[in-house]
VOROFI-28566 format. One line per 5 residues: their letters; for each residue x, y, z of N, C-alpha, C. Coordinates in nm, 2 decimals, decimal comma. Atoms other than C-alpha are relative to their C-alpha. Layout:
# VOROFI-28566
a = X Y Z X Y Z X Y Z | ...
//
This chain:
# VOROFI-28566
mstrf = 0,02 0,08 -0,13 8,90 12,21 8,36 0,14 0,06 0,06 | -0,08 -0,13 -0,14 9,05 12,38 8,69 0,14 -0,09 -0,03 | -0,15 0,01 -0,06 9,44 12,29 8,75 0,07 0,01 0,08 | -0,08 0,01 -0,17 9,46 12,40 9,08 -0,13 -0,03 0,07 | 0,05 0,05 -0,09 9,33 12,24 9,35 -0,01 0,13 0,14
egtan = 0,09 0,00 -0,10 9,12 12,38 9,64 -0,05 -0,03 0,09 | 0,14 0,12 -0,11 8,95 12,11 9,84 -0,11 0,01 -0,05 | 0,16 0,01 0,02 8,58 12,08 9,79 -0,06 0,02 0,07 | 0,14 -0,01 -0,13 8,27 12,11 9,97 0,00 -0,11 0,07 | 0,03 0,10 -0,07 8,30 11,77 10,04 0,16 0,00 0,09
yiatq = -0,14 0,01 -0,11 8,70 11,79 10,18 0,02 0,07 0,03 | -0,04 -0,09 -0,12 8,83 12,00 10,44 0,17 -0,07 -0,10 | -0,10 -0,06 0,03 9,18 12,06 10,27 0,17 0,07 0,16 | -0,11 -0,09 -0,09 9,49 12,16 10,48 0,06 0,08 -0,07 | -0,06 -0,14 0,02 9,71 12,48 10,39 0,11 -0,12 -0,10
dlkva = -0,12 0,11 0,02 10,02 12,18 10,32 -0,04 -0,08 -0,13 | 0,01 0,12 0,03 9,78 11,93 10,19 -0,03 0,10 -0,14 | 0,01 -0,10 0,13 9,70 12,22 9,84 0,08 -0,02 -0,03 | -0,08 0,00 0,02 10,05 12,30 9,81 0,03 -0,15 -0,08 | -0,01 0,08 0,06 10,11 11,96 9,78 -0,11 -0,02 -0,13
vnaav = 0,12 0,04 0,15 9,85 11,89 9,55 0,11 0,06 -0,14 | -0,04 -0,12 0,11 9,91 12,19 9,33 0,12 -0,05 -0,07 | -0,11 0,02 0,06 10,27 12,13 9,31 0,05 -0,11 -0,04 | -0,05 0,15 0,13 10,30 11,75 9,17 -0,07 0,05 -0,07 | 0,07 0,02 0,17 10,02 11,80 8,91 0,03 0,12 -0,08
llrrp = -0,07 -0,05 0,08 10,25 12,07 8,80 0,15 -0,04 -0,06 | -0,13 0,15 0,05 10,57 11,83 8,80 -0,06 -0,08 -0,09 | 0,05 0,14 0,12 10,37 11,57 8,66 0,07 -0,04 0,09 | -0,04 0,11 -0,14 10,45 11,36 8,96 0,03 -0,02 0,07 | 0,12 0,09 -0,11 10,28 11,10 9,13 0,04 0,10 0,18
llvkg = 0,04 -0,01 -0,16 10,17 11,21 9,49 -0,01 -0,11 0,08 | 0,04 0,09 -0,11 10,25 10,99 9,75 -0,01 0,03 0,16 | 0,12 -0,11 -0,06 10,03 11,03 9,97 0,03 -0,13 0,18 | -0,02 0,07 -0,17 10,08 10,87 10,39 -0,08 0,10 0,08 | 0,05 0,03 -0,09 9,93 10,86 10,65 -0,10 -0,10 0,08
epgtg = 0,08 0,06 -0,06 9,70 10,70 10,92 -0,12 -0,03 -0,06 | 0,11 -0,04 0,03 9,43 10,51 10,82 -0,12 0,00 0,02 | 0,07 -0,07 -0,09 9,15 10,67 10,83 -0,01 0,21 -0,05 | 0,01 -0,16 0,00 9,24 11,02 10,74 0,03 0,04 -0,13 | 0,03 -0,06 0,07 9,17 11,03 10,42 0,03 0,02 -0,15
ktvla = -0,09 0,00 0,13 9,43 10,94 10,16 -0,08 -0,01 -0,12 | 0,02 0,07 0,11 9,21 10,71 9,92 -0,13 0,15 -0,06 | 0,15 -0,11 -0,01 8,91 11,01 9,96 0,03 0,08 -0,12 | -0,08 -0,09 -0,04 9,18 11,26 9,87 -0,02 -0,03 -0,22 | 0,01 0,06 0,18 9,19 11,10 9,49 -0,09 0,04 -0,13
heiak = 0,09 0,02 0,03 8,84 11,09 9,42 -0,04 0,17 0,05 | 0,02 -0,14 -0,02 8,86 11,52 9,53 0,06 0,02 -0,06 | -0,09 -0,03 0,04 9,10 11,57 9,37 -0,08 0,04 -0,17 | 0,10 -0,04 0,16 8,91 11,48 9,01 -0,09 0,06 -0,01 | 0,10 -0,04 0,03 8,60 11,61 9,12 0,01 0,13 -0,03
amdap = -0,15 -0,18 0,03 8,84 11,97 9,17 0,00 0,00 -0,11 | 0,03 0,03 0,14 8,90 11,89 8,82 -0,02 -0,04 -0,12 | 0,06 0,08 0,18 8,67 11,77 8,58 0,08 -0,09 -0,06 | -0,15 0,09 0,18 8,91 11,50 8,47 -0,06 -0,16 0,12 | 0,07 0,20 -0,02 8,81 11,08 8,52 0,11 -0,03 0,08
liewn = -0,06 0,10 -0,11 8,86 10,89 8,81 0,07 -0,12 -0,05 | -0,02 0,13 -0,03 9,04 10,55 8,78 0,13 -0,03 0,06 | -0,02 0,00 -0,11 9,12 10,40 9,03 0,04 -0,21 -0,01 | -0,06 0,15 0,01 9,39 10,08 9,06 0,04 -0,05 0,13 | 0,06 -0,01 -0,14 9,31 9,91 9,40 0,13 -0,14 0,02
vkstt = -0,09 0,11 0,03 9,64 9,72 9,49 -0,02 -0,06 0,19 | -0,01 0,09 -0,06 9,66 9,35 9,65 0,13 -0,10 0,02 | -0,15 0,02 -0,07 9,94 9,17 9,81 0,04 -0,04 -0,12 | 0,05 0,13 0,16 9,91 8,93 9,43 0,07 0,09 -0,10 | -0,03 -0,10 0,09 9,96 9,27 9,24 0,14 0,01 -0,08
karqg = -0,09 -0,04 0,09 10,20 9,27 8,94 0,01 0,13 -0,07 | 0,02 -0,10 0,04 10,29 9,58 8,81 0,00 -0,01 -0,18 | 0,05 0,00 0,09 10,25 9,42 8,47 -0,13 0,01 0,00 | 0,18 -0,02 0,00 9,90 9,39 8,54 -0,08 0,19 -0,01 | 0,02 -0,09 0,06 9,87 9,71 8,49 0,00 0,13 -0,09
lyeyd = 0,03 0,01 0,16 9,97 9,72 8,16 -0,17 -0,07 -0,09 | 0,07 0,12 0,09 9,78 9,40 8,00 -0,01 -0,13 0,11 | -0,05 0,11 -0,01 9,73 9,11 8,05 -0,07 -0,12 -0,15 | 0,10 0,08 0,13 9,66 8,80 7,80 0,00 -0,08 0,08 | -0,02 0,10 -0,03 9,46 8,54 7,84 0,02 -0,12 -0,03
avarl = 0,01 0,10 0,06 9,57 8,24 7,72 -0,04 -0,10 0,03 | 0,12 0,13 -0,06 9,33 7,99 7,91 -0,09 0,01 -0,13 | 0,18 -0,04 0,13 9,02 8,15 7,72 0,14 -0,02 -0,13 | 0,00 -0,02 0,15 9,16 8,18 7,40 0,06 -0,15 -0,05 | -0,01 0,16 -0,02 9,30 7,80 7,46 -0,16 -0,03 -0,02
rdgql = 0,11 0,06 -0,01 8,93 7,67 7,55 -0,06 0,07 -0,11 | 0,06 -0,02 0,16 8,80 7,86 7,28 0,01 -0,02 -0,11 | -0,12 0,06 0,12 9,03 7,72 7,01 -0,09 -0,14 0,02 | 0,06 0,16 -0,04 8,84 7,38 7,16 -0,13 0,01 -0,07 | 0,12 -0,06 0,03 8,53 7,52 7,09 -0,09 0,05 -0,11
gdprv = 0,04 -0,07 0,16 8,53 7,62 6,78 0,04 0,10 -0,06 | 0,12 -0,21 -0,02 8,48 7,99 6,83 0,11 0,08 -0,07 | -0,07 -0,04 0,12 8,63 8,20 6,53 0,07 0,13 0,08 | -0,07 -0,08 0,01 8,72 8,45 6,80 0,17 -0,01 -0,02 | -0,17 -0,01 0,01 9,08 8,30 6,83 0,04 0,01 -0,10
hdisn = -0,07 -0,10 0,12 9,18 8,42 6,51 0,08 0,21 0,05 | -0,06 -0,14 -0,07 9,24 8,80 6,67 0,01 -0,05 0,12 | -0,07 0,05 -0,13 9,45 8,74 6,94 -0,06 0,16 0,11 | -0,01 -0,13 -0,10 9,37 9,12 7,07 -0,18 -0,01 0,08 | 0,09 0,03 -0,07 9,02 8,97 7,16 0,01 -0,06 0,18
yirkg = -0,06 0,12 -0,11 9,20 8,79 7,47 0,06 0,11 0,09 | -0,11 -0,07 -0,09 9,43 9,10 7,60 -0,12 0,12 0,00 | 0,09 -0,05 -0,13 9,24 9,26 7,93 0,13 0,14 0,02 | -0,10 -0,11 -0,14 9,38 9,62 8,00 0,01 0,01 0,09 | -0,05 -0,01 -0,14 9,53 9,72 8,24 -0,05 0,17 0,10
klwea = 0,05 -0,15 -0,05 9,48 10,06 8,46 0,09 0,13 -0,04 | -0,07 -0,07 0,08 9,81 10,24 8,29 -0,06 0,03 -0,10 | -0,01 -0,01 0,15 9,69 10,16 7,99 -0,12 0,10 -0,01 | 0,08 -0,15 -0,02 9,37 10,34 8,09 -0,02 0,09 0,05 | -0,05 -0,12 -0,02 9,50 10,59 8,17 0,11 0,11 -0,12
ftspr = -0,03 -0,09 0,14 9,72 10,65 7,90 -0,06 0,06 -0,09 | 0,13 -0,01 0,12 9,41 10,64 7,61 -0,04 0,11 0,03 | 0,18 -0,07 -0,02 9,17 10,85 7,81 0,00 0,13 -0,07 | -0,01 -0,07 0,05 9,03 11,07 7,62 0,02 0,17 0,01 | 0,00 -0,16 -0,09 9,03 11,39 7,89 0,16 -0,09 0,03
lpvll = -0,10 0,02 -0,10 9,37 11,43 8,15 -0,06 -0,05 0,10 | 0,02 0,00 -0,05 9,28 11,18 8,38 0,09 -0,01 0,20 | -0,10 0,01 -0,09 9,37 11,12 8,76 -0,03 -0,13 0,02 | -0,02 0,11 0,02 9,53 10,81 8,80 0,07 -0,07 0,16 | -0,09 0,06 -0,11 9,52 10,64 9,13 0,01 -0,13 0,11
ideid = -0,04 0,11 -0,04 9,68 10,37 9,34 -0,01 -0,06 0,11 | 0,02 0,01 -0,18 9,59 10,27 9,61 0,08 -0,10 0,08 | -0,07 0,04 -0,09 9,79 10,13 9,89 0,08 -0,14 -0,10 | -0,13 0,09 0,14 10,10 10,02 9,68 0,06 -0,06 0,06 | -0,08 0,09 0,00 10,24 9,95 9,97 0,03 -0,26 0,06
kadie = 0,01 0,12 -0,05 10,09 9,57 10,01 0,06 -0,09 -0,14 | -0,05 0,04 0,12 10,20 9,47 9,69 0,19 -0,05 0,05 | -0,17 0,03 -0,06 10,58 9,28 9,71 0,08 0,09 -0,03 | 0,00 -0,13 0,01 10,88 9,52 9,69 0,04 0,07 -0,16 | 0,01 -0,06 0,21 10,93 9,54 9,31 -0,08 0,08 -0,07
fpndl = 0,08 -0,06 0,02 10,64 9,65 9,27 0,06 0,17 -0,05 | 0,00 -0,09 -0,04 10,66 9,99 9,33 0,10 0,09 -0,15 | -0,08 0,01 0,06 11,00 10,04 9,09 -0,06 -0,01 -0,14 | 0,03 0,06 0,20 10,84 9,84 8,78 -0,09 0,10 -0,07 | 0,14 -0,10 -0,03 10,53 10,10 8,87 0,04 0,11 -0,12
lqeld = -0,06 -0,19 0,03 10,74 10,42 8,77 0,13 0,04 -0,13 | -0,07 0,04 0,12 10,97 10,27 8,53 -0,08 -0,03 -0,08 | 0,08 0,01 0,14 10,65 10,22 8,29 -0,08 0,16 0,02 | 0,04 -0,14 0,04 10,52 10,57 8,41 0,12 0,15 -0,04 | -0,12 -0,13 0,09 10,88 10,74 8,32 0,01 0,02 -0,17
rmsfd = -0,01 -0,04 0,13 10,90 10,64 8,00 -0,21 0,03 -0,05 | 0,15 0,00 0,02 10,48 10,65 7,95 -0,06 -0,06 -0,17 | 0,00 0,06 0,09 10,48 10,38 7,65 0,00 -0,07 0,04 | 0,00 0,00 0,01 10,48 10,07 7,65 -0,12 -0,12 -0,14 | 0,01 0,09 0,16 10,45 9,71 7,38 -0,09 -0,04 0,03
vyetq = 0,07 0,11 0,01 10,21 9,48 7,36 0,01 -0,11 -0,09 | -0,11 0,12 0,09 10,38 9,17 7,21 -0,06 -0,08 -0,04 | 0,08 0,12 0,11 10,15 8,94 7,11 -0,11 0,12 -0,11 | 0,02 -0,07 0,16 10,00 9,21 6,85 0,06 0,09 -0,03 | -0,15 -0,08 0,06 10,33 9,44 6,83 -0,11 0,09 0,01
eriea = 0,02 -0,18 -0,04 10,13 9,77 6,90 0,05 0,08 0,15 | -0,11 -0,08 -0,11 10,28 10,03 7,12 -0,08 0,07 0,04 | 0,09 -0,02 -0,07 10,06 10,17 7,37 0,06 0,14 0,05 | -0,11 -0,17 -0,07 10,23 10,62 7,44 -0,16 0,05 0,06 | 0,10 -0,06 -0,09 10,03 10,77 7,63 0,05 0,20 -0,05
kerpi = -0,04 -0,14 0,07 10,01 11,24 7,47 0,03 0,00 0,16 | -0,07 -0,08 -0,10 10,02 11,37 7,86 0,02 -0,16 0,11 | -0,01 0,11 -0,16 10,09 11,24 8,19 -0,10 0,03 0,08 | 0,07 -0,02 -0,10 9,87 11,16 8,38 -0,01 0,04 0,15 | -0,01 -0,02 -0,16 9,80 11,28 8,70 -0,03 -0,13 0,16
vvits = 0,01 0,15 0,04 9,87 10,99 8,92 0,03 0,07 0,15 | 0,00 -0,06 -0,15 9,80 11,01 9,31 0,00 -0,17 0,12 | -0,09 0,06 -0,06 9,99 10,77 9,50 -0,08 -0,09 0,18 | 0,08 0,02 -0,14 9,79 10,58 9,87 0,16 -0,10 0,12 | -0,03 0,13 -0,09 10,03 10,38 10,14 0,01 0,07 0,11
nneke = 0,08 0,01 -0,13 9,92 10,30 10,49 0,18 -0,02 0,07 | -0,10 0,14 -0,05 10,29 10,17 10,58 0,08 -0,09 0,06 | -0,02 0,19 -0,05 10,27 9,83 10,61 0,20 -0,05 -0,06 | -0,18 0,03 0,02 10,67 9,84 10,44 0,04 0,08 -0,07 | -0,02 -0,16 0,03 10,91 10,06 10,36 0,03 0,04 -0,16
lpdaf = -0,05 0,01 0,17 10,94 10,19 9,96 0,16 -0,02 0,00 | -0,16 -0,04 0,05 11,28 10,22 9,80 0,01 0,09 -0,04 | -0,10 -0,14 -0,04 11,46 10,50 9,79 -0,03 0,03 -0,12 | 0,00 -0,02 0,17 11,46 10,49 9,37 -0,18 0,05 -0,02 | 0,07 -0,05 0,05 11,14 10,56 9,37 -0,07 0,05 0,11
lrrcf = -0,04 -0,12 -0,05 11,10 10,80 9,64 0,00 0,08 -0,04 | -0,03 -0,14 0,05 11,29 11,05 9,46 -0,04 0,00 -0,12 | 0,14 -0,03 0,08 11,04 11,01 9,18 -0,15 0,07 0,03 | 0,10 -0,03 -0,08 10,77 11,08 9,40 -0,06 0,17 0,07 | 0,07 -0,12 -0,15 10,56 11,43 9,59 0,01 -0,10 0,10
fhyia = -0,08 0,03 -0,13 10,60 11,32 9,89 -0,18 0,11 0,07 | 0,04 -0,02 -0,15 10,31 11,41 10,19 -0,04 -0,06 0,08 | 0,06 0,16 -0,08 10,20 11,26 10,47 -0,16 0,13 0,08 | 0,17 -0,07 -0,01 9,81 11,39 10,56 0,01 -0,08 0,21 | -0,03 0,00 -0,19 9,91 11,43 11,01 -0,17 -0,03 -0,01
fpdre = 0,07 -0,03 -0,03 9,62 11,35 11,16 -0,11 0,15 0,07 | 0,13 -0,10 -0,03 9,30 11,62 11,24 0,08 0,05 0,13 | 0,03 -0,05 -0,16 9,34 11,88 11,49 -0,17 0,05 0,04 | 0,22 -0,04 -0,06 8,98 11,96 11,69 -0,05 0,11 -0,11 | 0,01 -0,03 0,13 9,03 12,27 11,44 -0,11 -0,04 -0,11
tmqai = 0,07 0,05 0,11 8,98 12,11 11,15 -0,11 -0,19 -0,02 | 0,06 0,08 0,03 8,83 11,86 11,23 -0,15 0,02 0,06 | 0,15 -0,05 -0,02 8,50 12,04 11,35 0,01 0,04 -0,11 | 0,03 -0,03 0,17 8,55 12,18 10,99 -0,06 -0,10 -0,04 | 0,06 0,08 0,07 8,48 11,84 10,89 -0,07 -0,08 0,04
vdvhf = 0,16 0,00 0,05 8,20 11,78 11,06 -0,04 0,06 -0,04 | 0,17 -0,07 0,12 8,01 12,05 10,98 0,01 0,04 -0,12 | -0,05 0,06 0,11 8,11 11,96 10,66 -0,14 -0,12 0,01 | 0,04 0,10 0,06 7,93 11,63 10,67 -0,14 0,01 0,05 | 0,10 0,03 -0,12 7,67 11,69 10,99 -0,07 0,17 -0,02
pgiqq = 0,04 -0,17 0,05 7,55 12,07 10,87 -0,12 0,03 0,10 | 0,10 -0,02 -0,07 7,40 12,21 11,17 -0,05 -0,08 0,14 | -0,01 0,18 -0,13 7,45 11,90 11,45 0,05 0,13 0,07 | -0,03 -0,06 -0,11 7,45 12,07 11,77 0,13 -0,04 0,02 | -0,07 -0,02 -0,03 7,75 12,25 11,89 0,08 -0,09 0,13
rlvke = -0,04 0,05 -0,14 7,76 12,10 12,26 -0,01 -0,10 -0,04 | 0,04 0,18 -0,04 7,68 11,76 12,14 0,10 -0,03 -0,08 | -0,12 0,07 0,07 8,00 11,78 11,90 0,15 0,06 0,08 | -0,07 -0,09 -0,08 8,20 11,97 12,15 0,06 -0,13 0,09 | 0,04 0,13 -0,01 8,14 11,66 12,39 0,07 -0,11 -0,10
alnlf = -0,02 0,11 0,05 8,20 11,41 12,16 0,15 -0,01 -0,07 | -0,19 0,00 0,04 8,56 11,53 12,01 0,11 -0,02 0,18 | -0,03 0,04 -0,08 8,63 11,58 12,34 0,08 -0,19 0,10 | 0,00 0,18 -0,05 8,57 11,20 12,44 0,11 -0,06 -0,10 | -0,11 0,12 0,08 8,71 11,08 12,08 0,16 0,03 0,01
ydire = -0,18 -0,02 -0,03 9,08 11,30 12,18 0,01 -0,11 0,11 | 0,00 0,03 -0,11 9,05 11,15 12,48 0,04 -0,14 -0,03 | 0,02 0,17 0,04 9,02 10,79 12,39 0,17 0,01 -0,12 | -0,16 0,09 0,08 9,34 10,82 12,10 0,11 0,09 0,15 | -0,11 0,03 -0,07 9,53 10,91 12,37 0,02 -0,09 0,15
vpgmk = -0,03 0,14 -0,16 9,52 10,59 12,61 0,11 -0,04 -0,07 | -0,11 0,08 0,08 9,86 10,43 12,56 -0,02 -0,16 0,05 | -0,02 0,20 0,03 9,88 10,07 12,42 -0,13 0,04 -0,07 | 0,10 0,00 0,11 9,53 10,15 12,22 0,10 -0,11 -0,13 | -0,03 0,11 0,12 9,65 9,88 11,90 -0,06 0,08 -0,09
kkpst = 0,03 -0,09 0,17 9,43 10,11 11,65 -0,08 0,12 0,03 | 0,12 -0,13 -0,06 9,34 10,48 11,74 -0,08 -0,04 -0,12 | 0,18 0,01 0,04 8,98 10,52 11,65 0,00 0,13 -0,16 | -0,06 -0,07 0,15 9,01 10,71 11,24 -0,11 0,12 0,02 | 0,09 -0,08 0,04 8,82 11,05 11,14 -0,15 -0,11 -0,04
selld = 0,12 0,05 0,04 8,55 10,82 10,93 -0,04 -0,06 0,13 | -0,02 0,15 -0,06 8,56 10,59 11,23 -0,13 0,18 0,12 | 0,07 -0,15 -0,12 8,43 10,98 11,44 -0,14 0,00 -0,09 | 0,13 -0,03 0,03 8,19 11,04 11,17 -0,11 -0,15 0,04 | 0,13 0,12 -0,02 8,03 10,69 11,21 -0,06 0,01 0,13
wlkll = 0,07 0,02 -0,19 7,97 10,74 11,56 -0,08 0,08 0,04 | 0,04 -0,10 -0,02 7,87 11,07 11,55 -0,15 -0,01 -0,06 | 0,14 0,12 -0,02 7,58 10,92 11,32 -0,06 -0,05 0,06 | 0,10 0,09 -0,08 7,44 10,69 11,55 -0,07 0,07 0,14 | 0,06 -0,07 -0,08 7,45 10,94 11,78 -0,10 0,13 -0,01
lnedm = 0,13 -0,09 0,07 7,25 11,14 11,59 -0,15 -0,06 0,03 | 0,14 0,11 0,04 7,03 10,87 11,50 -0,09 -0,08 0,18 | 0,07 0,07 -0,15 6,96 10,69 11,91 -0,03 0,14 0,08 | 0,04 -0,13 -0,14 6,91 11,05 12,03 0,09 0,01 0,12 | -0,08 0,03 -0,13 7,19 10,99 12,26 -0,03 0,17 0,12
plevl = -0,05 -0,19 -0,01 7,18 11,30 12,56 0,06 -0,04 -0,01 | -0,11 -0,07 0,00 7,42 11,51 12,59 0,05 -0,04 0,12 | -0,07 0,03 -0,12 7,44 11,38 12,98 0,10 -0,09 0,00 | -0,03 0,18 -0,04 7,58 11,05 12,87 0,11 0,08 -0,03 | -0,09 -0,01 0,07 7,86 11,17 12,73 0,08 0,14 0,12
qnrdp = 0,00 -0,16 -0,05 7,91 11,55 12,93 0,05 -0,09 0,08 | -0,10 0,07 -0,11 7,98 11,28 13,27 -0,03 -0,15 -0,02 | -0,06 0,16 -0,08 8,10 11,03 13,23 0,09 -0,07 0,06 | -0,13 0,13 -0,12 8,23 10,73 13,45 0,07 -0,05 -0,04 | -0,18 0,03 0,05 8,54 10,69 13,45 -0,01 -0,19 0,01
akaip = 0,02 0,08 -0,10 8,45 10,37 13,67 -0,10 -0,11 -0,16 | 0,07 0,04 0,10 8,28 10,27 13,29 0,10 -0,02 -0,10 | -0,12 0,02 0,06 8,51 10,34 13,11 -0,03 -0,01 -0,14 | 0,01 0,04 0,13 8,35 10,23 12,77 -0,07 0,11 -0,06 | 0,08 -0,11 -0,02 8,24 10,50 12,63 -0,12 -0,06 -0,17
plhga = 0,06 0,10 0,04 7,91 10,48 12,42 -0,01 -0,01 -0,17 | -0,01 0,03 0,12 7,78 10,28 12,10 0,13 0,05 0,02 | -0,12 0,00 0,02 8,16 10,21 12,15 0,11 -0,12 -0,19 | -0,01 0,12 0,04 8,15 9,97 11,85 0,03 0,05 -0,12 | -0,05 -0,01 0,12 8,20 10,20 11,56 0,16 0,11 0,04
llkne = -0,15 -0,03 0,07 8,54 10,32 11,72 0,11 -0,01 0,14 | -0,08 0,08 -0,07 8,69 10,04 11,95 0,02 -0,14 -0,12 | -0,01 0,08 0,07 8,76 9,79 11,64 0,05 -0,13 0,02 | 0,00 0,13 0,01 8,90 9,49 11,80 0,04 -0,05 0,12 | -0,03 0,05 -0,20 8,92 9,33 12,15 0,06 0,00 0,09
qdvml = -0,15 -0,01 -0,07 9,26 9,42 12,22 -0,09 0,09 0,14 | 0,00 -0,14 -0,09 9,12 9,74 12,30 -0,10 0,07 0,05 | 0,14 0,03 -0,08 8,76 9,67 12,41 0,07 0,01 0,14 | -0,05 0,04 -0,22 8,95 9,45 12,72 0,04 0,15 0,08 | -0,08 -0,02 -0,03 9,20 9,71 12,72 -0,07 0,13 0,11
ferla = 0,07 -0,08 -0,09 8,91 10,01 12,86 -0,08 -0,11 0,12 | 0,06 0,02 -0,13 8,75 9,74 13,03 0,12 -0,04 0,14 | -0,13 0,05 -0,11 9,10 9,67 13,25 -0,02 0,11 0,07 | -0,06 -0,12 -0,10 9,13 10,06 13,33 -0,16 0,06 0,05 | 0,11 -0,07 -0,06 8,73 10,08 13,44 0,01 -0,10 0,12
fmhrr = -0,05 0,04 -0,12 8,81 9,79 13,66 0,10 0,04 0,14 | -0,13 -0,02 -0,10 9,13 9,95 13,78 -0,06 0,11 0,04 | 0,06 -0,13 -0,11 8,92 10,23 13,86 -0,08 -0,04 0,12 | 0,14 0,03 -0,04 8,63 10,06 14,05 0,10 -0,09 0,16 | -0,07 0,04 -0,14 8,92 9,90 14,29 0,08 0,09 0,10
gs = -0,04 -0,14 -0,07 9,07 10,28 14,36 -0,06 0,01 0,09 | 0,15 -0,06 -0,03 8,75 10,40 14,45 -0,09 -0,05 0,05
//
C-alpha cells in the first residue's frame, strides 16, 4: 500500500492539496475538506483510496443522521416481529445488530479510507460525538456485551459544504483544507484529463465564457467544475460551431445549452434581464 498521495491520472490535485492529504495521513487525523459544491471534495476520497490501494467506506450524512448510527443499530422492531412469528433467530440477538460505517472501518482487514460526506447536514452534536468515537478507536455493543476495537486508525476524509458552523472542539482535532475554485491553468488540466485531444480553441472559448458567467454579480449558484465538464460534453456532442462561443451576442446573454451551467430560475432570469437591458441600451 502506498502511503503518499500524488494525485491520480483522473484527478488533478494542487500541491497544497497533496500536502494536506499526506499530512493528515501521517498524523492520522481526519482530513476536513471544504470548498464550493462541485470542486471534487467527495471524489478526493475515492482517488485517495485508489492511489493508496485501500478499500473505501462511504458514509453519506443526512439531516437525521446520528453519530451512534456509525457504530451500529439494534433492530428491536424486527426482533419483536420475528418473535411473534416464531422465528428461531430471535434467540440470537446478534441477528438484529446492523453494523455501522465506523464498525466496518474499525474491523476492515485492510486499512481503509473512511469518507464521511457532508457532515454539516447533521445536527450540531454529531461532529463532536463522531470524533469521540474515532479518538477512542473502540466501542461497546451493549446488546451482545462485545467490544469492537480498531487495530489501526483508519484514514478519514470529512467533507463540508459550509451549510453550518462546525464546533471548535471538532475543528481542533482535524487537519483542514479548503479546495479553492480552480484557476484557468488548473481547469485546463482538468479538462484535458476528461477530454484528451479536445480542440484547444473550443476549450479556450468555453473557459472564457465559463469564467465570465462566474463573475456575473448577483448569481445565486455559480457553475462548478462538474457543470463545466457536463457543458463541454454537450458542446462536443451537439458539434457546436466555434463561432457560437466566439461571437457571443450580448443581447442574447444566455449561453448555448445553458441548462448545464445555470441551475435555477433566478440565475436564468438574471441573464434574461441583462440581455433585456443591453437591448434597451443599444
